[in-house]
VEXRO-332627 format. One record per residue: residue number from 1; residue in three letters; x negated, y negated, z negated of N, C-alpha, C, O in turn. Coordinates in steps of 0.05 Angstrom, whole numbers. Example, Ala and Ser with C-alpha at 12.3 -4.5 7.8 and 13.67 -1.06 7.14 Angstrom:
<recs>
(1; 'Ala'; (-264; 114; -156); (-246; 90; -156); (-264; 66; -156); (-285; 66; -169));
(2; 'Ser'; (-257; 45; -142); (-273; 21; -143); (-258; -1; -157); (-268; -23; -161));
</recs>
This chain:
<recs>
(1; 'Met'; (294; -143; 246); (297; -163; 226); (294; -149; 200); (302; -126; 198));
(2; 'Ile'; (284; -162; 181); (280; -150; 155); (297; -169; 133); (303; -192; 138));
(3; 'Lys'; (302; -157; 110); (314; -171; 88); (299; -162; 62); (298; -138; 57));
(4; 'Phe'; (288; -179; 47); (278; -172; 21); (299; -167; 3); (321; -179; 4));
(5; 'Cys'; (293; -149; -16); (312; -141; -36); (295; -131; -61); (270; -128; -58));
(6; 'Pro'; (308; -126; -83); (288; -114; -107); (281; -89; -101); (295; -73; -88));
(7; 'Tyr'; (252; -86; -114); (238; -58; -112); (254; -43; -130); (267; -51; -149));
(8; 'Glu'; (250; -17; -119); (263; 5; -134); (242; 25; -145); (228; 36; -129));
(9; 'Leu'; (240; 29; -170); (218; 48; -177); (229; 78; -174); (249; 85; -187));
(10; 'Val'; (217; 94; -159); (233; 119; -153); (207; 140; -160); (184; 132; -160));
(11; 'Pro'; (213; 163; -165); (196; 185; -165); (181; 191; -145); (190; 190; -122));
(12; 'Ala'; (155; 199; -150); (135; 205; -125); (147; 230; -113); (157; 249; -125));
(13; 'Ser'; (146; 228; -85); (159; 252; -70); (142; 254; -47); (125; 237; -44));
(14; 'Phe'; (145; 273; -27); (126; 278; -4); (149; 273; 21); (168; 288; 25));
(15; 'Asn'; (144; 251; 34); (158; 245; 59); (144; 248; 81); (122; 237; 81));
(16; 'Val'; (150; 263; 103); (134; 263; 127); (130; 237; 141); (150; 222; 144));
(17; 'Trp'; (106; 231; 150); (102; 206; 163); (121; 198; 187); (129; 214; 204));
(18; 'Arg'; (128; 174; 187); (144; 167; 208); (135; 141; 221); (124; 124; 208));
(19; 'Pro'; (140; 138; 248); (128; 114; 259); (145; 85; 253); (140; 63; 263));
(20; 'Val'; (163; 89; 238); (181; 66; 227); (162; 52; 208); (164; 28; 205));
(21; 'Tyr'; (143; 66; 194); (127; 53; 170); (113; 35; 187); (112; 12; 177));
(22; 'Leu'; (101; 36; 212); (85; 19; 226); (104; -7; 233); (94; -29; 232));
(23; 'Glu'; (129; -4; 239); (144; -26; 249); (151; -41; 223); (148; -65; 223));
(24; 'Val'; (161; -28; 200); (165; -44; 176); (142; -62; 169); (144; -87; 165));
(25; 'Ala'; (117; -48; 167); (93; -62; 159); (91; -89; 177); (86; -110; 167));
(26; 'Lys'; (95; -85; 205); (90; -107; 223); (112; -129; 218); (107; -153; 222));
(27; 'Ala'; (134; -121; 212); (157; -142; 207); (152; -152; 183); (157; -176; 181));
(28; 'Val'; (142; -139; 160); (136; -156; 136); (113; -173; 137); (112; -193; 123));
(29; 'Ile'; (92; -166; 152); (68; -183; 155); (78; -210; 173); (70; -233; 169));
(30; 'Ala'; (93; -204; 190); (103; -227; 208); (120; -246; 191); (120; -270; 195));
(31; 'Arg'; (134; -236; 174); (150; -251; 156); (137; -265; 135); (147; -286; 127));
(32; 'Leu'; (113; -255; 124); (95; -268; 105); (74; -289; 118); (62; -306; 105));
(33; 'Ser'; (73; -286; 145); (49; -298; 158); (47; -327; 148); (66; -342; 146));
(34; 'Asp'; (22; -333; 143); (16; -361; 136); (-16; -365; 145); (-32; -347; 142));
(35; 'Pro'; (-22; -387; 154); (-51; -393; 166); (-69; -391; 141); (-92; -386; 147));
(36; 'Arg'; (-65; -392; 115); (-82; -391; 97); (-89; -363; 89); (-104; -359; 70));
(37; 'Phe'; (-78; -341; 103); (-82; -316; 94); (-83; -300; 115); (-73; -306; 137));
(38; 'Glu'; (-96; -275; 111); (-93; -254; 131); (-84; -228; 119); (-89; -224; 95));
(39; 'Phe'; (-71; -210; 131); (-57; -189; 124); (-66; -164; 136); (-73; -163; 159));
(40; 'Ile'; (-68; -141; 120); (-72; -114; 135); (-53; -94; 123); (-46; -94; 99));
(41; 'His'; (-46; -76; 141); (-29; -55; 132); (-48; -30; 127); (-60; -21; 146));
(42; 'Phe'; (-50; -21; 106); (-69; 0; 98); (-56; 25; 86); (-31; 26; 86));
(43; 'Gly'; (-70; 44; 75); (-56; 68; 59); (-45; 84; 80); (-47; 81; 104));
(44; 'Ser'; (-34; 104; 66); (-23; 129; 83); (-5; 121; 102); (-7; 133; 124));
(45; 'Ser'; (14; 104; 99); (31; 97; 118); (20; 83; 143); (34; 81; 163));
(46; 'Ser'; (-7; 74; 142); (-20; 61; 164); (-38; 79; 181); (-49; 72; 202));
(47; 'Phe'; (-39; 102; 170); (-57; 123; 188); (-42; 149; 189); (-55; 170; 192));
(48; 'Glu'; (-16; 149; 186); (0; 171; 196); (-2; 198; 178); (-1; 220; 188));
(49; 'Val'; (-5; 190; 149); (-4; 212; 131); (20; 208; 114); (27; 186; 105));
(50; 'Gly'; (35; 232; 110); (58; 231; 94); (53; 225; 66); (30; 226; 57));
(51; 'Gly'; (73; 220; 53); (70; 214; 22); (96; 203; 13); (117; 212; 23));
(52; 'Lys'; (95; 183; -7); (117; 169; -20); (134; 151; -2); (156; 143; -10));
(53; 'Gly'; (124; 143; 24); (138; 128; 39); (136; 97; 31); (150; 80; 41));
(54; 'Ile'; (117; 93; 14); (113; 63; 4); (92; 53; 25); (73; 66; 33));
(55; 'Ile'; (98; 26; 32); (80; 13; 52); (63; -4; 37); (72; -20; 21));
(56; 'Asp'; (38; -2; 40); (14; -19; 26); (5; -37; 45); (-2; -31; 68));
(57; 'Ile'; (6; -61; 35); (-5; -87; 52); (-22; -102; 36); (-17; -108; 13));
(58; 'Ser'; (-42; -108; 47); (-61; -130; 29); (-57; -159; 41); (-58; -164; 65));
(59; 'Ile'; (-54; -179; 22); (-56; -202; 31); (-87; -213; 22); (-97; -211; 0));
(60; 'Leu'; (-96; -224; 46); (-129; -228; 40); (-129; -258; 38); (-117; -272; 55));
(61; 'Tyr'; (-143; -268; 16); (-143; -296; 11); (-176; -305; 13); (-194; -288; 11));
(62; 'Gln'; (-180; -331; 17); (-205; -341; 17); (-216; -344; -13); (-200; -347; -31));
(63; 'Ala'; (-241; -342; -18); (-250; -347; -42); (-238; -369; -59); (-235; -391; -48));
(64; 'Gly'; (-229; -366; -86); (-218; -386; -99); (-185; -392; -96); (-171; -408; -108));
(65; 'Cys'; (-178; -374; -77); (-147; -383; -71); (-128; -358; -79); (-108; -353; -66));
(66; 'Arg'; (-135; -343; -100); (-119; -319; -108); (-93; -327; -118); (-74; -312; -113));
(67; 'Glu'; (-90; -348; -133); (-64; -360; -142); (-48; -367; -120); (-24; -362; -118));
(68; 'Gln'; (-61; -381; -101); (-42; -390; -79); (-32; -364; -63); (-10; -366; -52));
(69; 'Ala'; (-44; -342; -62); (-32; -318; -49); (-11; -307; -66); (10; -299; -57));
(70; 'Val'; (-17; -307; -89); (2; -296; -109); (29; -312; -113); (50; -301; -119));
(71; 'Ser'; (26; -340; -108); (51; -357; -105); (64; -350; -82); (88; -346; -84));
(72; 'His'; (51; -347; -57); (61; -345; -32); (79; -320; -34); (102; -320; -24));
(73; 'Leu'; (67; -296; -47); (84; -273; -50); (110; -278; -64); (132; -271; -55));
(74; 'Glu'; (107; -289; -87); (128; -297; -106); (149; -312; -91); (172; -305; -94));
(75; 'Ser'; (143; -331; -75); (163; -347; -59); (182; -328; -43); (203; -336; -35));
(76; 'Phe'; (175; -307; -38); (194; -290; -23); (206; -267; -41); (220; -249; -32));
(77; 'Gly'; (200; -270; -65); (214; -252; -86); (197; -229; -95); (207; -211; -109));
(78; 'Phe'; (174; -228; -88); (153; -206; -99); (156; -212; -128); (162; -234; -137));
(79; 'Thr'; (151; -188; -144); (154; -187; -171); (125; -171; -181); (113; -158; -164));
(80; 'Ala'; (116; -171; -207); (99; -158; -221); (101; -128; -213); (122; -115; -210));
(81; 'Gln'; (78; -119; -211); (74; -89; -208); (93; -73; -224); (98; -80; -247));
(82; 'His'; (102; -56; -215); (120; -35; -231); (103; -11; -238); (103; 9; -225));
(83; 'Ser'; (88; -15; -262); (71; 5; -269); (64; 4; -300); (67; -18; -312));
(84; 'Asp'; (58; 24; -311); (52; 26; -338); (20; 17; -341); (11; 10; -363));
(85; 'Thr'; (5; 18; -319); (-21; 7; -320); (-28; -8; -294); (-42; 1; -276));
(86; 'Pro'; (-16; -33; -293); (-19; -51; -272); (-47; -57; -267); (-64; -55; -285));
(87; 'Phe'; (-53; -65; -239); (-79; -80; -232); (-83; -101; -252); (-65; -109; -266));
(88; 'Pro'; (-109; -110; -253); (-113; -132; -272); (-104; -159; -255); (-99; -159; -231));
(89; 'Asp'; (-102; -180; -271); (-93; -209; -259); (-112; -216; -240); (-105; -229; -221));
(90; 'Thr'; (-141; -207; -244); (-160; -217; -220); (-158; -202; -194); (-172; -209; -175));
(91; 'Arg'; (-140; -181; -194); (-136; -166; -169); (-108; -153; -171); (-105; -129; -175));
(92; 'Pro'; (-86; -174; -168); (-59; -162; -174); (-47; -149; -152); (-57; -151; -129));
(93; 'Arg'; (-26; -135; -158); (-7; -124; -138); (19; -134; -145); (26; -135; -168));
(94; 'Lys'; (36; -141; -124); (61; -152; -126); (77; -133; -109); (68; -124; -88));
(95; 'Asp'; (104; -126; -119); (124; -105; -107); (148; -121; -98); (154; -143; -108));
(96; 'Ile'; (163; -109; -78); (187; -116; -65); (197; -93; -52); (182; -74; -47));
(97; 'Gly'; (224; -93; -45); (238; -77; -29); (244; -91; -4); (246; -116; -5));
(98; 'Val'; (247; -79; 16); (256; -88; 45); (276; -72; 55); (275; -48; 53));
(99; 'Ile'; (297; -83; 66); (314; -71; 83); (305; -74; 117); (300; -96; 127));
(100; 'Phe'; (305; -52; 129); (296; -52; 154); (316; -35; 170); (319; -12; 162));
(101; 'Asp'; (330; -43; 191); (349; -23; 204); (366; -6; 183); (368; 19; 184));
(102; 'Asp'; (376; -21; 166); (395; -10; 146); (382; 13; 127); (397; 29; 115));
(103; 'Glu'; (358; 14; 127); (339; 33; 109); (321; 18; 91); (307; 1; 100));
(104; 'Lys'; (319; 24; 64); (305; 12; 44); (276; 24; 43); (272; 48; 43));
(105; 'Phe'; (257; 5; 43); (230; 14; 37); (216; -5; 16); (219; -29; 13));
(106; 'Asn'; (199; 11; 1); (186; -7; -20); (159; -13; -6); (148; 0; 12));
(107; 'Ile'; (148; -39; -17); (126; -51; -6); (110; -58; -32); (120; -70; -51));
(108; 'His'; (83; -50; -32); (63; -60; -50); (43; -78; -32); (30; -72; -11));
(109; 'Ala'; (44; -102; -46); (25; -124; -32); (2; -126; -52); (6; -131; -75));
(110; 'His'; (-22; -121; -42); (-46; -121; -59); (-58; -146; -52); (-62; -153; -28));
(111; 'Val'; (-65; -161; -72); (-80; -188; -69); (-108; -187; -74); (-118; -183; -96));
(112; 'Ile'; (-122; -190; -49); (-152; -181; -48); (-168; -205; -31); (-159; -216; -11));
(113; 'Glu'; (-191; -209; -43); (-206; -234; -28); (-214; -224; -3); (-222; -201; -2));
(114; 'Leu'; (-213; -238; 17); (-222; -233; 44); (-252; -227; 44); (-267; -241; 30));
(115; 'Asn'; (-261; -210; 57); (-284; -196; 61); (-300; -187; 34); (-324; -184; 33));
(116; 'Ser'; (-283; -184; 15); (-295; -175; -9); (-304; -142; -4); (-299; -131; 17));
(117; 'Glu'; (-316; -131; -24); (-322; -101; -25); (-298; -86; -21); (-298; -68; -4));
(118; 'Glu'; (-274; -92; -37); (-252; -75; -34); (-236; -79; -5); (-224; -60; 5));
(119; 'His'; (-236; -102; 6); (-227; -111; 30); (-242; -90; 50); (-231; -70; 61));
(120; 'Leu'; (-265; -96; 53); (-286; -76; 69); (-282; -47; 66); (-284; -32; 86));
(121; 'Lys'; (-276; -38; 43); (-271; -5; 37); (-246; -2; 50); (-242; 18; 64));
(122; 'Gln'; (-224; -20; 47); (-198; -11; 54); (-202; -6; 87); (-194; 15; 99));
(123; 'Leu'; (-213; -26; 99); (-217; -22; 130); (-228; 1; 137); (-219; 15; 156));
(124; 'Ala'; (-253; 7; 121); (-270; 33; 131); (-250; 58; 127); (-247; 75; 144));
(125; 'Tyr'; (-236; 58; 102); (-223; 80; 97); (-200; 85; 118); (-195; 108; 126));
(126; 'Lys'; (-187; 64; 126); (-167; 65; 147); (-178; 76; 172); (-168; 95; 183));
(127; 'Gln'; (-201; 62; 180); (-210; 70; 206); (-221; 100; 206); (-219; 114; 226));
(128; 'His'; (-232; 109; 186); (-239; 137; 180); (-214; 154; 187); (-211; 168; 207));
(129; 'Met'; (-195; 149; 166); (-173; 165; 169); (-160; 168; 201); (-154; 189; 213));
(130; 'Leu'; (-157; 143; 210); (-148; 146; 239); (-162; 163; 257); (-151; 176; 275));
(131; 'Ala'; (-187; 162; 252); (-206; 177; 270); (-211; 207; 261); (-224; 221; 276));
(132; 'Asn'; (-201; 217; 238); (-206; 241; 231); (-180; 260; 220); (-173; 262; 197));
(133; 'Pro'; (-169; 272; 239); (-144; 283; 233); (-146; 306; 212); (-126; 312; 199));
(134; 'Asp'; (-169; 317; 209); (-175; 342; 188); (-173; 326; 156); (-163; 336; 136));
(135; 'Asp'; (-184; 301; 158); (-183; 289; 131); (-153; 280; 127); (-144; 282; 104));
(136; 'Arg'; (-139; 271; 146); (-112; 267; 141); (-95; 289; 132); (-80; 287; 113));
(137; 'Ala'; (-100; 311; 147); (-85; 335; 135); (-93; 345; 107); (-76; 353; 92));
(138; 'Ala'; (-119; 345; 101); (-128; 347; 75); (-116; 329; 53); (-109; 338; 31));
(139; 'Tyr'; (-114; 304; 60); (-103; 288; 42); (-74; 293; 39); (-65; 290; 16));
(140; 'Glu'; (-57; 300; 61); (-28; 310; 56); (-28; 333; 37); (-11; 333; 19));
(141; 'Gln'; (-44; 351; 41); (-48; 375; 26); (-51; 371; -5); (-39; 384; -22));
(142; 'Gln'; (-70; 349; -10); (-76; 340; -37); (-50; 331; -50); (-44; 338; -72));
(143; 'Lys'; (-36; 315; -36); (-12; 301; -47); (7; 322; -53); (20; 321; -74));
(144; 'Gln'; (10; 346; -34); (32; 361; -40); (23; 378; -62); (40; 389; -77));
(145; 'Ala'; (-2; 383; -65); (-13; 398; -89); (-7; 383; -113); (-1; 395; -133));
(146; 'Val'; (-10; 358; -111); (-7; 342; -140); (23; 342; -149); (30; 344; -173));
(147; 'Leu'; (41; 339; -126); (69; 346; -130); (79; 372; -140); (100; 374; -153));
(148; 'Ala'; (62; 393; -133); (70; 420; -139); (64; 423; -171); (75; 439; -185));
(149; 'Thr'; (46; 406; -179); (40; 406; -212); (61; 397; -227); (61; 402; -252));
(150; 'Gly'; (84; 379; -214); (102; 364; -231); (99; 339; -234); (116; 326; -247));
(151; 'Lys'; (77; 327; -222); (70; 298; -229); (94; 283; -212); (94; 287; -188));
(152; 'Arg'; (111; 268; -221); (129; 254; -205); (125; 223; -208); (130; 207; -190));
(153; 'His'; (115; 215; -236); (115; 191; -240); (91; 175; -226); (68; 183; -226));
(154; 'Gln'; (99; 149; -212); (79; 140; -194); (53; 138; -202); (34; 145; -188));
(155; 'Asp'; (51; 127; -228); (21; 125; -242); (8; 152; -246); (-16; 154; -239));
(156; 'Glu'; (20; 171; -255); (6; 198; -258); (-2; 212; -229); (-23; 225; -226));
(157; 'Tyr'; (19; 207; -208); (13; 218; -183); (-11; 203; -170); (-28; 215; -158));
(158; 'Gly'; (-12; 175; -172); (-32; 162; -164); (-61; 171; -172); (-80; 175; -157));
(159; 'Lys'; (-60; 173; -200); (-85; 182; -215); (-95; 207; -203); (-118; 211; -195));
(160; 'Ala'; (-79; 222; -203); (-81; 252; -196); (-91; 257; -166); (-105; 277; -163));
(161; 'Lys'; (-84; 239; -144); (-94; 241; -123); (-118; 221; -115); (-126; 220; -92));
(162; 'Ser'; (-127; 207; -135); (-145; 185; -132); (-174; 197; -127); (-191; 185; -114));
(163; 'Pro'; (-179; 224; -140); (-203; 235; -133); (-210; 240; -107); (-233; 238; -99));
(164; 'Phe'; (-190; 248; -91); (-193; 253; -61); (-205; 229; -48); (-225; 229; -34));
(165; 'Val'; (-190; 209; -54); (-195; 181; -40); (-225; 171; -48); (-241; 164; -31));
(166; 'Lys'; (-230; 173; -74); (-258; 165; -84); (-279; 182; -71); (-299; 171; -63));
(167; 'Ala'; (-275; 206; -68); (-295; 225; -55); (-300; 217; -27); (-323; 216; -18));
(168; 'Leu'; (-279; 212; -15); (-279; 206; 15); (-294; 179; 20); (-311; 176; 37));
(169; 'Leu'; (-285; 158; 2); (-300; 132; 4); (-327; 136; -4); (-344; 122; 8));
(170; 'Ser'; (-337; 154; -21); (-365; 154; -28); (-381; 167; -4); (-405; 163; -2));
(171; 'Arg'; (-369; 181; 14); (-382; 192; 39); (-382; 170; 61); (-397; 174; 80));
(172; 'Leu'; (-370; 152; 59); (-367; 128; 81); (-393; 109; 78); (-395; 89; 93));
</recs>
């Protein structure tokens, strides 16, 4: 059972990947379930890569239904993205915390059009990472290298590790 709670902005850190991330994502998706939308768990926590321990989920909406998806998330208490440089309103992210087995996790819900280029890239990236342990290890090393430079703010941490993701996506 899960309980939604306020999101807590925390400094970037490296946490070893744990199977509980899959359980949390599954529970959050089950709680958000709605026949109008599809959901995917993506990002590091979905393919066994350590990192901040934030669970990224996409809520996938049919063309023209973005505001319905946003309203759906907000009805559960999701709030505007906690960032100095948030995603645009045309591709929002909503944030929330969740208590699962007495432990708090942060959730990022990405609002993305079903079958859009970004949706298909998320799927390809996740499939690639699940099938390629060397790339998973390299991504963990990249994250640790970013943290070693002292980048702890989530925005600057994300920006510093993004070249790895972009380079990998360009190869897919």
